[in-house]
C-alpha positions as CSV (number, residue, x, y, z in Angstrom):
1,M,108.7,86.4,110.2
2,G,112.5,85.0,110.2
3,V,111.8,82.9,107.1
4,F,110.2,85.3,105.4
5,R,112.8,87.6,106.1
6,Q,115.0,84.7,104.5
7,Y,113.0,84.4,101.3
8,L,112.9,88.4,101.2
9,C,116.5,88.5,101.3
10,L,117.0,86.0,98.6
11,E,114.8,87.1,96.4
12,A,116.4,90.9,96.6
13,L,119.6,89.3,95.7
14,M,117.7,86.8,92.4
15,G,116.4,90.8,91.5
16,I,119.6,92.7,91.5
17,Y,121.5,89.9,89.7
18,L,118.8,89.4,87.0
19,G,118.9,93.0,86.5
20,S,122.8,93.2,86.5
21,W,122.7,90.3,83.8
22,N,119.5,91.9,81.4
23,A,121.6,94.9,81.4
24,T,124.8,93.2,80.3
25,V,124.4,90.7,78.1
26,P,122.1,92.7,74.9
27,L,125.0,95.2,75.3
28,I,128.0,92.4,74.9
29,I,125.5,90.9,71.7
30,I,125.3,94.6,70.2
31,E,129.0,94.8,70.5
32,R,130.0,91.3,69.1
33,G,126.9,90.5,67.3
34,T,123.9,91.7,65.0
35,L,120.5,93.2,66.4
36,L,119.2,90.3,64.7
37,E,121.3,88.2,66.8
38,L,119.7,90.0,69.9
39,A,115.8,89.6,69.1
40,A,116.3,85.9,68.4
41,Y,118.2,85.7,72.0
42,E,115.3,87.7,73.5
43,M,112.6,85.7,71.4
44,A,114.4,82.0,73.0
45,L,114.6,83.4,76.0
46,A,110.6,84.5,76.6
47,V,109.5,81.3,74.9
48,V,111.5,79.5,77.1
49,A,110.0,81.3,80.6
50,V,106.6,80.6,79.1
51,V,107.1,77.0,78.5
52,A,108.8,76.8,81.8
53,M,106.3,78.5,83.6
54,V,103.0,76.7,82.7
55,G,105.1,73.2,82.3
56,L,107.3,73.2,85.0
57,A,104.4,74.2,87.7
58,G,102.2,71.4,88.1
59,R,105.4,69.2,89.4
60,V,107.0,72.3,91.6
61,E,103.6,71.9,93.4
62,T,104.2,68.5,94.2
63,L,107.9,69.3,95.8
64,R,109.1,71.0,98.5
65,R,109.0,74.3,98.6
66,S,112.4,74.9,99.8
67,T,114.3,72.2,97.9
68,V,112.9,73.5,94.7
69,L,114.2,76.8,95.5
70,K,117.7,75.4,96.1
71,V,117.9,73.4,93.0
72,A,116.9,76.3,90.9
73,C,119.6,78.1,92.7
74,A,121.9,76.2,92.3
75,V,121.2,75.8,88.5
76,I,121.5,79.7,88.5
77,L,124.7,79.8,89.9
78,V,126.3,77.2,87.4
79,T,124.5,79.1,84.1
80,A,126.1,82.3,85.5
81,G,129.5,80.9,86.0
82,L,129.4,79.2,82.3
83,R,128.0,82.6,81.1
84,Y,131.0,84.5,82.3
85,L,133.4,81.9,80.6
86,A,131.6,81.7,77.4
87,V,131.9,85.8,76.6
88,S,135.0,86.0,78.1
89,L,136.7,83.0,76.1
90,S,135.0,83.0,73.1
91,Y,131.6,84.9,72.3
92,S,129.1,82.3,70.3
93,I,125.2,83.5,70.3
94,E,124.3,79.5,70.2
95,G,126.5,78.8,73.2
96,L,125.1,82.0,75.2
97,T,121.6,81.2,74.3
98,L,121.9,77.7,75.0
99,I,123.2,78.8,78.6
100,D,120.1,81.0,79.1
101,V,117.6,79.1,78.0
102,V,118.5,77.2,81.0
103,A,118.8,79.8,83.2
104,V,115.7,81.1,82.5
105,A,113.8,78.1,83.0
106,A,114.8,78.2,86.8
107,F,114.0,81.9,86.9
108,G,110.5,80.6,85.8
109,V,110.2,78.2,88.8
110,I,111.9,80.8,91.3
111,Q,109.3,83.2,89.9
112,S,106.0,81.1,90.6
113,L,108.0,80.4,93.9
114,F,108.6,84.0,94.9
115,A,105.1,85.0,94.4
116,V,103.3,83.0,96.7
117,Y,106.1,83.1,100.2
118,P,104.3,85.8,101.8
119,A,101.2,84.2,102.4
120,E,102.8,80.8,103.6
121,T,105.7,82.3,106.0
122,V,103.4,84.8,108.3
123,G,100.5,84.6,109.7
124,K,97.3,86.0,108.7
125,A,97.4,89.0,109.7
126,Q,100.6,89.7,108.5
127,I,100.0,88.5,105.0
128,E,99.2,91.9,103.7
129,Q,102.1,93.7,105.2
130,A,104.5,90.8,103.7
131,F,103.3,91.3,99.9
132,R,103.6,95.0,100.4
133,T,106.9,94.9,101.9
134,R,108.0,92.3,99.2
135,R,106.8,94.8,96.4
136,I,108.9,97.2,98.1
137,V,112.0,94.9,97.8
138,V,111.6,93.8,94.2
139,T,110.9,97.5,93.1
140,L,114.1,98.6,94.9
141,S,116.0,95.5,93.4
142,R,114.9,96.3,89.8
143,V,116.6,99.8,90.3
144,L,119.9,98.5,91.9
145,G,120.6,95.5,89.6
146,P,120.9,97.5,86.2
147,L,122.9,100.7,88.2
148,L,125.5,97.9,89.2
149,A,126.1,96.8,86.0
150,G,126.1,99.8,85.0
151,G,129.1,100.9,87.5
152,V,130.9,97.9,87.3
153,I,130.8,98.2,82.7
154,A,132.4,102.0,83.2
155,L,134.8,101.1,85.7
156,A,135.8,98.1,84.2
157,S,134.1,95.9,81.3
158,P,131.2,94.1,80.8
159,P,132.5,90.7,81.3
160,V,133.6,91.6,85.0
161,A,129.9,92.4,85.3
162,L,128.8,89.1,84.2
163,L,131.4,87.8,87.3
164,V,129.9,90.2,89.9
165,A,126.2,88.6,89.0
166,A,128.1,85.3,89.1
167,I,129.2,86.3,92.4
168,L,125.7,87.6,93.7
169,S,123.9,83.8,92.4
170,A,126.5,82.2,94.6
171,V,125.7,84.0,98.0
172,A,122.2,84.0,96.9
173,L,122.4,80.1,96.9
174,A,123.8,80.4,99.8
175,V,120.9,82.3,101.3
176,A,118.9,79.1,99.9
177,A,120.9,76.5,101.3
178,A,120.3,78.3,104.8
179,L,116.7,78.0,104.2
180,P,114.1,75.7,106.8
181,G,113.0,72.8,104.9
182,S,109.0,73.2,104.2
183,A,106.3,70.6,104.5
184,Q,106.5,67.8,102.0
185,R,103.5,68.2,99.0
186,Q,101.0,65.3,98.8
187,P,102.2,63.5,95.3
188,G,99.5,63.6,92.6
189,A,97.4,60.6,91.4
190,T,98.7,58.9,88.4
191,L,97.1,60.8,85.2
192,T,96.4,60.0,81.7
193,S,97.9,62.1,79.0
194,K,94.7,64.1,78.6
195,G,94.1,64.7,82.9
196,R,98.4,65.5,82.6
197,L,97.5,68.0,79.8
198,R,94.3,69.8,82.7
199,H,96.3,69.4,85.2
200,L,99.3,71.5,83.3
201,L,96.4,74.2,82.1
202,L,94.5,74.3,85.3
203,G,96.1,77.6,86.4
204,I,95.0,79.0,83.0
205,K,91.6,77.6,83.8
206,L,91.2,79.0,87.1
207,K,91.8,82.7,85.7
208,W,89.1,82.5,83.6
209,V,86.1,80.5,85.9
210,L,87.1,82.1,89.1
211,P,84.8,85.5,89.0
212,P,87.8,87.5,90.9
213,E,90.6,86.1,89.3
214,R,89.3,87.2,85.9
215,F,88.2,90.8,87.0
216,L,92.4,90.9,88.6
217,T,93.7,89.0,85.2
218,F,92.1,91.6,82.6
219,S,92.8,94.5,84.9
220,G,96.7,93.9,85.2
221,F,97.0,93.2,81.6
222,L,95.3,96.9,80.8
223,L,97.7,98.1,84.1
224,S,100.7,95.9,82.0
225,L,99.5,97.8,78.6
226,A,99.6,101.0,80.0
227,V,102.7,101.4,82.2
228,T,105.5,98.7,80.6
229,A,106.6,100.4,77.8
230,T,106.0,104.2,79.4
231,V,109.7,104.8,81.1
232,P,112.0,103.2,78.2
233,M,110.0,104.4,75.2
234,L,108.7,107.7,76.4
235,V,111.3,109.1,78.3
236,P,114.2,108.4,75.9
237,K,111.8,110.7,73.4
238,Q,111.3,113.3,76.3
239,I,114.8,113.3,76.2
240,Q,115.4,113.8,73.0
241,A,112.8,116.6,72.9
242,H,114.4,118.3,75.8
243,A,118.3,117.9,74.7
244,L,119.3,116.7,77.9
245,A,121.9,114.0,78.5
246,E,121.1,110.3,78.0
247,G,122.5,109.7,81.1
248,S,119.8,111.5,82.9
249,V,117.2,108.5,81.6
250,G,118.6,106.6,85.1
251,L,117.5,109.7,87.2
252,F,113.9,109.3,85.4
253,N,113.7,105.5,86.2
254,A,115.0,106.4,89.5
255,L,112.0,108.8,90.2
256,F,109.6,106.3,88.4
257,A,110.8,103.5,91.0
258,A,110.9,106.0,94.0
259,G,107.1,106.7,93.3
260,A,106.5,103.0,93.3
261,V,107.9,102.6,96.7
262,A,106.4,105.6,98.1
263,G,102.9,104.7,96.8
264,L,103.4,101.4,98.4
265,F,104.6,102.7,102.0
266,F,101.9,105.5,102.3
267,V,98.9,105.2,99.9
268,S,98.7,101.5,99.7
269,P,97.8,100.4,103.4
270,R,94.9,103.3,103.4
271,V,93.7,101.5,100.3
272,A,93.7,97.8,101.8
273,R,91.5,99.1,104.7
274,G,89.4,101.4,102.8
275,Q,85.8,100.0,102.9
276,H,85.1,101.5,99.3
277,P,87.7,99.5,97.1
278,R,85.7,100.3,93.8
279,R,86.3,104.3,94.3
280,H,89.4,103.9,95.6
281,Y,90.3,101.3,92.7
282,L,89.0,103.7,89.8
283,A,90.3,107.1,91.5
284,L,93.9,105.5,91.6
285,W,92.8,104.5,87.8
286,A,92.2,108.2,87.1
287,L,95.4,109.5,88.4
288,L,97.5,106.9,86.6
289,T,96.1,108.0,83.3
290,V,96.4,111.7,84.2
291,S,99.6,111.3,85.5
292,L,100.7,109.2,82.2
293,C,99.3,111.5,79.8
294,A,100.8,114.7,81.5
295,C,103.9,112.5,81.0
296,A,103.3,112.5,77.5
297,L,102.0,116.1,76.9
298,S,104.9,117.7,79.4
299,V,107.0,120.7,78.0
300,E,108.8,121.2,81.3
301,I,111.7,118.9,82.7
302,W,110.3,119.1,86.1
303,Q,106.6,118.1,84.8
304,L,107.9,115.2,83.0
305,A,109.6,114.1,87.0
306,A,106.8,114.9,88.8
307,C,104.2,113.2,86.6
308,L,107.1,109.8,86.1
309,F,106.8,109.5,90.4
310,V,102.8,110.1,90.6
311,A,102.4,106.9,87.6
312,G,105.1,105.2,89.5
313,A,103.1,105.8,93.1
314,A,99.5,104.6,91.2
315,S,101.1,102.0,89.1
316,A,102.5,100.3,92.2
317,V,99.7,100.9,94.5
318,L,97.5,99.2,91.5
319,S,99.2,95.9,91.1
320,L,99.2,95.5,94.3
321,V,95.7,95.5,94.9
322,G,94.1,92.2,95.7
323,L,97.2,90.4,95.6
324,D,97.3,89.1,99.1
325,K,93.6,87.7,99.0
326,R,93.8,86.2,95.3
327,T,96.8,84.3,96.6
328,V,95.6,82.9,100.1
329,S,91.6,82.1,98.6
330,V,93.1,79.1,96.5
331,P,94.5,76.0,97.9
332,P,98.5,75.4,98.0
333,G,97.9,72.4,95.8
334,V,97.2,75.2,92.9
335,R,98.7,78.2,94.0
336,I,101.9,77.5,92.0
337,R,99.9,76.9,88.9
338,L,97.7,79.8,89.5
339,T,100.8,82.1,89.6
340,S,102.6,80.7,87.0
341,A,99.8,81.8,84.6
342,T,99.6,85.3,86.3
343,L,102.9,85.5,85.1
344,V,102.0,84.6,81.8
345,A,99.5,86.9,81.2
346,T,101.8,89.5,82.2
347,Q,104.8,88.3,79.6
348,L,102.2,88.6,77.2
349,A,101.3,92.1,78.6
350,N,104.3,93.1,78.2
351,S,104.9,91.6,74.7
352,A,102.1,93.6,73.8
353,A,102.9,96.9,75.3
354,Y,106.1,97.3,73.9
355,L,104.4,96.3,70.3
356,L,101.4,98.7,70.6
357,M,103.6,101.7,72.7
358,G,106.5,101.4,69.6
359,V,103.8,101.5,66.5
360,V,101.8,104.4,68.3
361,A,104.6,106.5,69.3
362,S,106.8,106.1,66.0
363,R,103.6,107.1,64.1
364,W,101.2,109.5,65.9
365,D,103.7,110.8,68.7
366,A,102.5,112.0,72.4
367,V,99.0,112.7,70.6
368,G,99.0,108.5,70.1
369,L,100.2,107.7,73.6
370,V,97.5,109.9,75.0
371,S,94.6,108.2,73.1
372,V,96.2,104.5,74.2
373,Y,96.1,105.8,77.7
374,V,92.4,107.0,77.4
375,T,91.4,104.4,75.5
376,V,92.7,101.7,78.6
377,F,91.2,103.9,81.1
378,V,87.8,103.7,79.4
379,V,88.4,100.2,78.9
380,M,88.7,99.5,82.3
381,L,86.1,102.1,84.0
382,L,83.7,100.1,81.9
383,Y,84.3,96.6,83.3
384,A,85.0,97.5,86.6
385,L,81.4,99.2,86.9
386,R,79.9,95.8,85.2
387,S,82.1,93.9,88.0
388,R,80.5,93.8,90.9
389,P,81.8,90.4,92.7
390,I,85.3,91.5,92.8
391,W,84.0,94.5,95.2
392,G,83.2,92.1,97.7
393,F,85.9,90.0,97.7
394,L,88.6,92.7,97.9
395,R,86.5,94.0,101.1
396,R,86.3,90.8,103.1
397,T,90.1,90.6,104.1
398,A,89.5,88.2,106.8
399,I,87.8,85.4,104.9
400,A,89.4,85.4,101.7
401,E,90.4,81.6,102.3
402,R,86.6,80.9,102.7
403,Y,85.4,83.2,100.1
404,Y,85.4,80.4,96.9
405,P,83.9,77.5,99.1
406,E,80.9,79.9,100.1
407,H,80.1,81.9,97.0
408,Y,81.1,79.4,94.6
409,P,81.1,75.7,96.3
410,H,80.8,74.1,92.6
411,L,84.6,75.4,91.8
412,A,85.6,73.3,94.8
413,S,86.4,70.0,93.0
414,L,88.4,72.2,90.4
415,M,90.6,73.6,92.9
416,R,91.6,70.1,94.4
417,A,92.5,69.1,91.3
């Protein structure tokens, strides 16, 4: 567990750094540039993140995990320092975008590695708990990052917030440097151009051909579609409707995060130990749908606060279902590519959520949002009822690594690619 804690500490520092960066740079661009520049900046970073996660995953799998983390953290520290200097000395959207493109590529690599270390640094009996602990820490770090940036900006200025973020990245590099060396991965065989393309896209292919992975990917897409844009879009509309102070958005964000932590602490262990995964899964989806609809239709502040807490708990537990088993069930040689494909699917789902919820909220208001939430639940319900293999996969915790060889032996050669 000592190595796991080191990785966990590193991910927490990177999460706080990322939250601080994401909260500060858009503010600087809006102050010194235009909304069009901000849109171009965000678009460039999103494209690079997807390309990096897919394009570098195959190469990362042939290297030591710890070595890749150390190099990526060093790149992040250098770009953090350059970002602070670029903003402090002379603002240039082109220069800032170039710096952050490199940083995002490094983060694409790090995120893939962070998604698999709970399965590779603890014993089999502790894997489920390790994934749960990681999810709690990630949730808290995503709240602490913007809070830290907001506090520094209030006391000093946005450039100083970037300096504090750079210091955090230096601490993260020190933690990464202390990681013990991991096992050397076996280099892959020399590939033709066509084989190299298949190698890069293997993670995406596995998500389609492995039935449990296909189900979890689709349900994760629907979950992101329902939840991702709820807090940033629904909460401000409710604040405006109830004539609340704009600063109260931070309180509602904190309530959503607190619900997520509470759900992971108290509900997730019960769901993981349950012998009726389909019943629990659909009950959580029903609870999430009811709470989101209540958020959209709430007429009292206490109703909005309570429903956000419940929605945070239900969504966090749903996002953790099957996460440990889907990682352990595939060989280490394809985990990074499969994880990268999962991150890409999540990125696409988040983009679709903002687009969908933005259009619906602006044209049909709360009634439109309720219609979206109910539609997503009905689609999920129908898909869950016809997807029988997934429930046996989720129920058999102890044999996750043998699930595919026993049930789908014809896929063994594909997962050795």
